[in-house]
C-alpha positions as CSV (number, residue, x, y, z in Angstrom):
1,M,0.0,0.0,0.0
2,K,1.1,3.6,-0.7
3,I,-0.1,6.8,0.9
4,K,0.8,10.3,-0.2
5,L,2.9,12.3,2.3
6,D,4.7,15.5,1.5
7,L,7.8,15.2,3.6
8,T,11.4,16.4,3.6
9,S,14.1,13.9,4.2
10,E,14.6,15.5,7.6
11,N,11.0,15.0,8.5
12,F,10.9,11.4,7.4
13,K,13.8,10.3,9.6
14,P,12.1,10.9,13.0
15,I,8.8,9.7,11.6
16,L,10.4,6.4,10.5
17,K,11.8,5.9,14.1
18,F,8.3,6.2,15.6
19,L,6.7,4.0,12.9
20,K,9.3,1.2,13.4
21,I,8.7,1.1,17.1
22,S,4.9,1.4,17.0
23,F,4.5,-1.0,14.1
24,P,7.5,-3.4,14.1
25,E,5.6,-5.9,11.9
26,F,5.5,-3.5,8.9
27,K,8.2,-2.3,6.5
28,F,8.2,1.4,5.6
29,L,9.8,3.1,2.6
30,Y,9.4,6.7,1.6
31,T,10.0,7.7,-2.1
32,E,8.7,10.5,-4.3
33,S,6.1,11.8,-1.8
34,F,4.7,8.3,-1.1
35,L,5.0,6.2,1.9
36,S,5.0,2.5,1.0
37,I,3.8,0.1,3.7
38,E,4.1,-3.7,3.6
39,P,2.1,-5.8,4.4
40,E,-1.1,-3.8,3.9
41,P,-2.3,-2.3,7.2
42,S,-5.9,-2.4,8.4
43,N,-8.0,0.8,8.3
44,S,-7.4,1.5,12.0
45,E,-3.6,0.8,11.7
46,L,-3.5,3.1,8.7
47,E,-5.2,5.9,10.6
48,S,-2.7,5.5,13.4
49,I,0.2,5.7,11.0
50,K,-1.1,8.9,9.5
51,E,-1.6,10.3,13.0
52,I,2.0,9.5,13.9
53,A,3.2,11.3,10.8
54,R,1.0,14.3,11.5
55,I,2.2,14.7,15.2
56,V,5.9,14.2,14.4
57,I,5.8,16.8,11.6
58,F,4.1,19.2,14.0
59,A,6.6,18.5,16.8
60,E,9.5,18.9,14.5
61,R,8.3,22.4,13.6
62,L,8.3,23.4,17.2
63,K,12.0,22.6,17.6
64,S,14.1,25.7,18.4
65,E,17.8,25.8,18.2
66,A,18.0,22.1,17.5
67,L,21.8,22.2,17.0
68,L,23.2,23.6,20.2
69,Y,26.9,23.0,19.6
70,E,29.2,21.4,17.1
71,H,32.9,20.6,17.3
72,D,35.2,19.3,14.6
73,P,39.0,19.3,15.5
74,K,39.8,18.4,11.9
75,Y,41.9,15.3,12.7
76,L,42.4,12.8,10.0
77,L,39.7,10.2,10.7
78,F,39.9,6.4,10.4
79,K,37.7,5.3,7.6
80,G,37.3,1.5,8.2
81,D,34.7,-0.4,10.2
82,V,36.8,-0.5,13.4
83,Q,34.4,-3.1,15.0
84,K,35.9,-5.7,12.8
85,D,39.4,-4.8,13.9
86,L,38.4,-4.9,17.6
87,D,36.8,-8.3,17.1
88,L,39.9,-9.7,15.3
89,S,42.2,-8.4,18.0
90,G,40.2,-10.2,20.7
91,D,39.6,-6.9,22.6
92,V,35.9,-7.5,22.0
93,K,34.3,-11.0,22.2
94,W,30.7,-11.8,21.7
95,M,28.6,-14.1,23.9
96,K,25.7,-13.4,21.5
97,P,24.5,-10.3,19.7
98,G,24.4,-7.4,22.2
99,M,26.5,-9.2,24.8
100,A,30.2,-8.1,24.6
101,L,33.2,-9.0,26.7
102,L,35.9,-6.3,26.8
103,Q,39.6,-6.6,27.4
104,G,42.9,-5.1,26.2
105,D,43.0,-1.6,24.9
106,V,39.2,-1.3,24.7
107,L,38.8,-2.0,28.4
108,S,41.7,0.3,29.3
109,V,40.2,3.2,27.4
110,K,36.8,2.5,28.9
111,K,38.2,2.4,32.5
112,Q,40.0,5.7,32.1
113,L,36.9,7.4,30.7
114,E,34.9,6.1,33.7
115,R,37.6,7.3,36.2
116,T,37.6,10.8,34.5
117,F,33.9,11.2,34.5
118,E,33.7,9.9,38.1
119,S,36.1,12.6,39.1
120,I,34.0,15.2,37.4
121,A,31.0,14.0,39.4
122,L,32.6,13.7,42.8
123,K,35.2,16.5,42.7
124,D,34.0,19.1,40.2
125,Y,30.3,18.8,41.2
126,S,30.7,17.4,44.8
127,A,27.9,15.1,44.0
128,V,26.5,12.7,46.6
129,E,27.0,9.1,45.4
130,I,24.2,6.6,45.4
131,E,24.6,2.9,44.5
132,N,21.7,1.1,42.8
133,P,21.0,-2.6,42.3
134,G,20.7,-2.5,38.5
135,L,17.1,-3.7,38.7
136,W,13.8,-2.0,39.1
137,S,10.7,-3.3,41.0
138,M,7.6,-3.3,38.9
139,D,6.4,-0.4,41.2
140,I,9.1,1.8,39.7
141,F,8.0,0.9,36.2
142,H,4.4,1.8,37.2
143,K,5.2,5.1,38.9
144,T,7.4,6.4,36.0
145,G,5.1,5.1,33.2
146,Y,8.1,3.7,31.4
147,L,6.4,0.8,29.9
148,G,3.7,3.1,28.5
149,D,6.4,4.9,26.5
150,F,9.1,2.3,25.9
151,P,7.7,-1.2,26.0
152,H,10.0,-2.1,23.1
153,E,13.1,-1.5,25.3
154,A,12.1,-3.5,28.4
155,L,13.9,-6.5,29.7
156,F,12.3,-8.5,32.6
157,V,13.7,-10.6,35.4
158,L,12.0,-13.9,36.3
159,G,12.6,-16.2,39.3
160,T,11.6,-19.8,39.8
161,N,8.9,-20.6,42.4
162,N,10.4,-22.4,45.4
163,A,8.5,-25.7,45.0
164,S,10.0,-29.0,44.0
165,K,7.7,-29.5,41.1
166,C,8.5,-26.1,39.7
167,L,12.2,-26.5,40.2
168,S,12.2,-29.8,38.4
169,M,10.1,-28.4,35.4
170,V,12.3,-25.3,35.0
171,S,15.5,-27.4,35.3
172,E,14.3,-29.9,32.6
173,H,13.1,-27.1,30.3
174,F,16.3,-25.2,30.2
175,E,19.0,-27.8,30.9
176,G,21.2,-29.7,28.5
177,E,19.7,-30.7,25.2
178,N,16.4,-29.0,26.1
179,L,18.1,-25.6,26.3
180,T,16.6,-23.3,23.8
181,E,15.9,-19.6,23.3
182,A,12.6,-20.4,21.5
183,V,9.5,-19.6,23.6
184,E,7.0,-22.0,22.0
185,N,7.0,-24.3,25.0
186,F,7.3,-21.6,27.6
187,P,3.6,-21.8,28.6
188,S,4.4,-25.2,30.1
189,I,6.4,-23.5,32.9
190,V,4.7,-20.2,33.1
191,N,3.1,-21.1,36.4
192,C,6.5,-22.0,37.8
193,V,8.1,-18.5,37.5
194,N,7.5,-15.2,39.2
195,L,8.0,-11.7,37.7
196,I,10.5,-10.2,40.0
197,G,11.0,-6.9,38.2
198,G,13.0,-5.5,35.3
199,C,16.5,-4.6,34.3
200,Q,16.9,-0.9,34.7
201,P,16.8,1.1,31.5
202,S,18.3,4.2,33.2
203,V,20.5,4.7,36.2
204,C,19.1,8.0,37.5
205,T,15.6,6.8,38.3
206,S,16.8,4.6,41.1
207,C,18.2,7.7,42.8
208,Y,14.9,9.5,42.6
209,F,13.4,6.5,44.2
210,A,16.0,6.8,47.0
211,L,14.8,10.4,47.6
212,G,11.2,9.4,47.6
213,N,8.8,10.7,50.3
214,Q,11.2,13.4,51.5
215,M,9.5,16.4,52.8
216,Q,12.4,18.8,53.3
217,L,14.7,18.3,50.3
218,Q,17.3,20.9,49.7
219,N,19.0,21.6,46.4
220,Q,21.6,18.9,45.9
221,L,23.6,17.1,43.2
222,Y,23.8,13.3,43.1
223,T,25.7,10.7,41.0
224,T,25.4,7.0,40.3
225,Y,27.1,4.4,38.1
226,N,25.8,1.1,36.9
227,R,24.7,-0.8,33.8
228,V,21.5,0.0,31.9
229,F,19.6,-2.5,29.8
230,R,17.8,-2.2,26.5
231,N,16.0,-4.8,24.4
232,E,18.3,-4.2,21.4
233,G,21.6,-5.5,20.3
234,G,24.0,-6.4,17.5
235,N,27.6,-7.2,17.0
236,T,28.7,-3.7,17.6
237,L,29.6,-1.6,20.7
238,A,27.1,0.9,19.5
239,R,24.1,-1.3,20.2
240,L,24.3,-3.5,23.3
241,L,21.8,-5.2,25.5
242,S,23.7,-3.8,28.5
243,Y,26.2,-1.0,28.8
244,S,27.8,1.2,31.5
245,V,26.5,4.6,32.4
246,R,27.3,7.3,34.9
247,D,24.7,10.0,35.6
248,I,25.0,13.2,37.5
249,M,21.6,14.5,38.7
250,A,20.4,17.8,40.1
251,V,17.3,17.7,42.3
252,G,15.8,20.8,43.9
253,N,13.9,24.0,43.0
254,I,13.4,25.0,39.4
255,N,16.0,27.7,39.3
256,F,18.7,25.5,40.7
257,V,17.9,22.7,38.3
258,I,17.9,24.9,35.2
259,K,21.2,26.4,36.3
260,Q,22.7,22.9,36.7
261,R,21.3,21.8,33.4
262,N,23.2,24.6,31.7
263,N,26.3,23.7,33.7
264,F,25.9,20.1,32.5
265,I,25.8,21.2,28.9
266,T,29.1,23.1,29.4
267,T,30.6,20.1,31.1
268,C,29.7,17.8,28.2
269,K,31.2,20.2,25.7
270,E,34.5,20.4,27.5
271,F,34.6,16.7,28.3
272,M,34.0,15.7,24.7
273,K,36.4,18.4,23.4
274,S,39.2,17.0,25.7
275,L,38.8,13.7,23.9
276,G,39.5,15.2,20.5
277,L,36.2,13.9,19.1
278,K,34.1,15.3,16.3
279,F,30.8,15.7,18.0
280,K,27.6,17.8,18.3
281,I,25.0,18.5,20.9
282,E,21.4,18.9,19.7
283,A,17.8,18.8,20.8
284,S,16.3,15.4,20.3
285,N,13.5,13.0,21.3
286,D,13.5,9.3,22.1
287,P,11.0,7.6,19.9
288,F,8.0,6.6,21.9
289,F,5.5,3.8,21.5
290,S,2.5,5.4,19.7
291,K,0.3,5.1,22.8
292,K,2.1,8.1,24.3
293,L,3.2,9.8,21.1
294,K,1.4,13.2,21.6
295,K,3.6,14.1,24.5
296,I,6.6,14.7,22.1
297,T,5.0,18.0,21.0
298,F,5.6,19.4,24.5
299,Q,9.0,17.8,24.9
300,N,10.1,19.2,21.5
301,S,9.0,22.7,22.2
302,G,10.7,22.7,25.6
303,A,14.0,21.2,24.4
304,L,13.9,18.9,27.4
305,K,16.4,16.4,25.9
306,Y,19.8,17.2,24.4
307,E,21.8,14.3,22.9
308,V,25.6,14.3,22.7
309,L,26.3,12.8,19.3
310,A,29.7,11.5,18.2
311,Y,30.5,11.1,14.5
312,I,31.1,7.6,13.1
313,P,33.2,8.0,10.0
314,F,32.8,4.5,8.3
315,S,29.0,4.8,8.3
316,D,28.8,8.6,7.9
317,S,26.4,8.7,10.9
318,W,26.0,10.1,14.4
319,L,25.9,8.0,17.5
320,A,24.3,9.1,20.8
321,V,27.0,8.7,23.5
322,G,25.3,10.8,26.2
323,S,22.4,13.1,27.0
324,I,21.4,16.0,29.1
325,N,17.7,15.7,30.2
326,Y,15.4,18.2,32.0
327,H,12.6,16.2,33.7
328,L,10.5,19.1,35.0
329,Q,8.7,17.7,38.1
330,T,8.1,14.3,36.6
331,F,10.2,12.3,39.1
332,G,9.4,14.7,42.0
333,E,5.7,13.9,41.5
334,A,6.2,10.2,40.8
335,F,8.2,9.6,44.0
336,E,6.7,12.4,46.1
337,I,9.9,14.4,46.6
338,K,9.0,17.6,48.3
339,L,11.2,20.7,48.8
340,K,12.1,22.4,52.0
341,G,9.7,25.3,52.1
342,G,7.1,23.5,50.1
343,G,6.6,22.4,46.5
344,I,7.5,19.5,44.3
345,A,11.2,18.9,43.4
346,S,12.4,19.4,39.8
347,S,15.3,17.4,38.4
348,C,17.7,17.1,35.5
349,C,20.5,14.7,34.7
350,M,23.6,14.3,32.5
351,G,24.7,10.8,31.5
352,I,27.5,9.2,29.5
353,G,27.4,5.7,28.0
354,F,31.0,4.4,28.1
355,E,30.9,1.5,25.6
356,R,29.4,3.8,23.0
357,L,31.9,6.5,23.8
358,V,34.8,4.0,23.5
359,F,33.3,2.9,20.1
360,A,33.2,6.5,18.9
361,L,36.9,7.0,19.9
362,F,38.1,3.9,18.1
363,S,35.9,4.6,15.1
364,Q,37.4,8.1,14.7
365,F,41.0,7.3,15.5
366,G,41.4,3.6,14.6
367,P,42.3,0.4,16.4
368,N,46.0,1.3,17.2
369,L,46.3,3.7,20.2
370,K,49.8,4.6,19.1
371,L,48.3,6.4,16.1
372,W,45.8,8.4,18.1
373,P,46.2,12.2,18.3
374,K,48.9,13.2,20.8
375,E,46.6,15.8,22.2
376,V,44.4,12.8,23.4
377,M,47.1,10.3,24.2
378,G,50.1,12.5,25.2
379,D,51.3,13.3,28.7
380,K,48.6,16.0,29.1
381,G,46.0,14.0,27.2
382,L,42.9,12.7,28.9
383,L,43.7,9.1,28.0
384,N,47.4,9.1,28.7
385,A,46.9,6.6,31.5
386,T,45.8,3.9,29.0
387,K,49.3,3.8,27.4
């Protein structure tokens, strides 16, 4: 089926993101003012597809100052697909798509980046550190509404019922020759498992939970480090099921939070510049499941999310390696965080995904650290400790 849509190439890219998430069973192709859809959608599905296109086009028009900052140090960039080199060297080994083991130079660079950003959080910002378990209870999913917006990203945790029959059935189902990732026979053991919770898709939310039900909160900065989990994955460090993130969060009154959000933007600029990377910071939206799509018109108009995007030369594309997010009072309301003197707390956060940042560095500078720019790897370079 084809429907006529007058779009620019810039409009179609965000529309395609939302369509793929909301209707993963369809294939979409836009050429010469027509959107091709296979297989043919029902009338209700077609109306939803048209509504998504209309809302995203409207939201894109509301964007102001989409490109906040761009930096290009003009280094000679590596042109090959560096992931192949990292796999051949053994620095990256794959358990399965999305599950990577790191060692060698890749791990050394990652550890140094983590130490540097931890120092920014603890020394430059004097942030209070909070440790989180890496898992969310279903109550946190409910309070944040995450599964209403991002059901396609969720990964859940199941536990076996502590009864001999259940233990035996689960053991037989998953052990030895019976081990399979196929779920056709899963109903046979569904009554033997409990839904414990989910793998956390963000690290900052657990910290807002830790501040929940406070009545006298004062302006404060916090930080946390852990892994986040997304239901995606391929044989590239750019797309992993689980990757490491450190967030720095500001929680307090609106003036404090906005000031810190601006500070976070400056920090991200300087941090990325110190790595010698070609990058940009621009307003963006995560693609939502269509059930909650209309909220993007407000998010877009308020520039609530800025992405830190690093250039990937071999694919001539941009990869999100971090973000700065202004949450308004969303988490203050969800977890009943109240300010000293009254009112609901606002919040913002800055986060860096380290495997993605490592991938961007190797993609731009190549697999051999000795050939990286001396400004990055020299005695005064940020990564000199990896030599």
